[in-house]
C-alpha positions in Angstrom: -24.2 -6.9 8.3 -23.3 -3.6 9.9 -19.7 -3.4 11.2 -17.6 -0.7 12.8 -13.9 -0.2 12.2 -11.4 1.8 14.2 -8.6 3.5 12.2 -5.5 4.9 13.8 -2.1 6.2 12.8 0.8 8.2 14.2 3.1 8.0 11.2 2.0 10.6 8.6 -1.4 10.1 10.2 -3.6 12.3 8.0 -2.2 10.8 4.9 -2.4 7.2 6.1 -6.0 7.6 7.5 -7.1 9.0 4.1 -5.4 6.1 2.2 -7.0 3.6 4.6 -10.5 5.2 4.2 -10.2 4.8 0.4 -9.1 1.2 0.5 -11.8 0.3 3.0 -14.5 2.0 0.8 -13.3 -0.2 -2.1 -14.2 -3.3 -0.1 -17.1 -2.2 2.2 -20.1 0.1 1.8 -19.2 3.0 4.2 -22.4 4.3 5.9 -21.0 6.8 8.4 -17.6 8.3 9.4 -16.8 10.0 12.7 -14.7 13.1 12.9 -11.0 12.7 13.2 -9.6 12.8 16.7 -6.1 13.3 18.0 -4.8 11.8 21.2 -1.5 11.1 22.9 0.2 7.8 22.4 -0.8 5.4 25.2 1.5 2.7 26.6 4.7 4.1 25.0 6.4 7.4 24.1 5.6 8.4 20.6 4.0 11.0 18.3 0.3 11.8 18.7 -2.3 9.6 17.0 -5.1 10.5 14.7 -8.1 8.1 15.1 -11.5 7.7 13.5 -14.3 5.1 13.5 -16.3 4.2 10.5 -19.5 2.2 10.2 -19.9 0.0 7.1 -22.3 -2.5 5.6 -20.7 -5.8 4.4 -21.6 -9.2 3.1 -18.2 -10.6 4.1 -17.9 -13.0 7.0 -16.2 -12.1 10.3 -13.0 -13.9 9.2 -13.1 -12.4 5.7 -13.6 -8.9 7.2 -10.6 -9.3 9.5 -8.4 -10.6 6.6 -9.4 -7.6 4.4 -8.4 -5.2 7.2 -5.1 -7.0 7.8 -4.4 -6.9 4.0 -5.1 -3.2 3.9 -2.7 -2.7 6.8 0.0 -4.6 4.8 -0.7 -2.6 1.6 -0.1 0.6 3.6 3.2 -0.7 5.0 2.3 -1.8 8.5 5.0 -4.0 9.9 4.1 -6.5 12.6 6.4 -5.5 15.4 5.0 -7.9 17.9 4.7 -5.0 20.4 1.3 -4.1 21.6 2.2 -0.4 21.9 4.3 1.1 19.2 4.3 3.7 16.4 1.8 2.7 13.6 1.6 3.5 9.9 -2.0 2.3 10.3 -4.0 0.2 12.8 -7.4 -1.1 11.7 -9.5 -3.0 14.2 -12.9 -4.5 13.7 -14.9 -3.2 16.7 -18.3 -4.7 16.1 -19.7 -7.2 13.7 -23.5 -6.6 13.9 -24.6 -7.5 17.4 -22.5 -10.7 17.4 -20.1 -11.8 20.1 -17.2 -13.8 18.5 -13.9 -14.9 20.0 -11.7 -16.9 17.8 -8.0 -17.0 16.6 -7.1 -14.1 19.0 -9.7 -11.9 17.3 -12.8 -10.9 19.1 -15.9 -8.7 18.7 -17.0 -6.6 20.4 -13.3 -5.4 20.5 -12.0 -4.9 24.0 -10.6 -1.5 23.0 -14.1 0.0 22.9 -14.2 -0.1 26.7 -10.5 0.7 27.3 -9.6 3.7 25.1 -11.2 7.1 24.6 -9.8 7.3 21.0 -12.1 4.3 20.2 -15.2 5.0 22.3 -15.6 8.7 21.7 -15.7 8.5 17.9 -17.9 5.4 18.1 -20.3 7.4 20.3 -20.3 10.2 17.8 -21.7 8.1 15.0 -23.5 5.3 16.8 -24.4 6.6 20.3 -27.6 4.5 20.7 -26.1 1.2 19.4 -25.9 -1.4 22.1 -22.6 -2.9 23.1 -23.1 -6.6 22.3 -21.6 -7.9 25.6 -22.5 -5.2 28.1 -26.0 -4.6 26.8 -25.8 -0.8 27.2 -25.6 1.8 24.6 -22.2 3.2 23.6 -23.5 6.6 24.9 -24.3 5.1 28.3 -20.9 3.3 28.4 -19.1 6.6 27.7 -20.9 8.2 30.7 -19.2 5.6 32.9 -15.7 6.5 31.7 -14.2 9.3 33.7 -12.1 11.8 31.7 -12.5 10.0 28.4 -13.7 13.2 26.7 -10.6 15.0 28.0 -8.2 12.4 26.4 -9.1 13.2 22.8 -9.4 16.4 20.7 -11.8 16.6 17.8 -10.1 17.8 14.7 -12.9 18.7 12.3 
């Protein structure tokens, strides 16, 4: 099963993204990695974020994949603040799980952040432009064309 994962951090972001990449590659077969992107914090005042999207192959179920990502967050020191918008050591989100649409236990794919945030959609488009959004039935590239100013909200770092 091909999955996509969003990585984000604004606390020692380069270090924590690299640590997360290594831990993810220990569990999943990484197929593609986007460039790193910086963006301003959204929804709160905080340091800039660094984000990336990676595509992996996995044999793990949806629930197992979510648990692995949550375990990696804990290993890296993420504290659950309960706040939607706050500083993050690491934030890992399962964006897609094949072309499935799943909504259970407060977790869903495709993840709603794909449509809402430039720091998710832009790197996803970089590595999977022609993949189809499982709910909207349009490519990620076509979805990005509908998002005014998304390209101006992120800066490619490499």
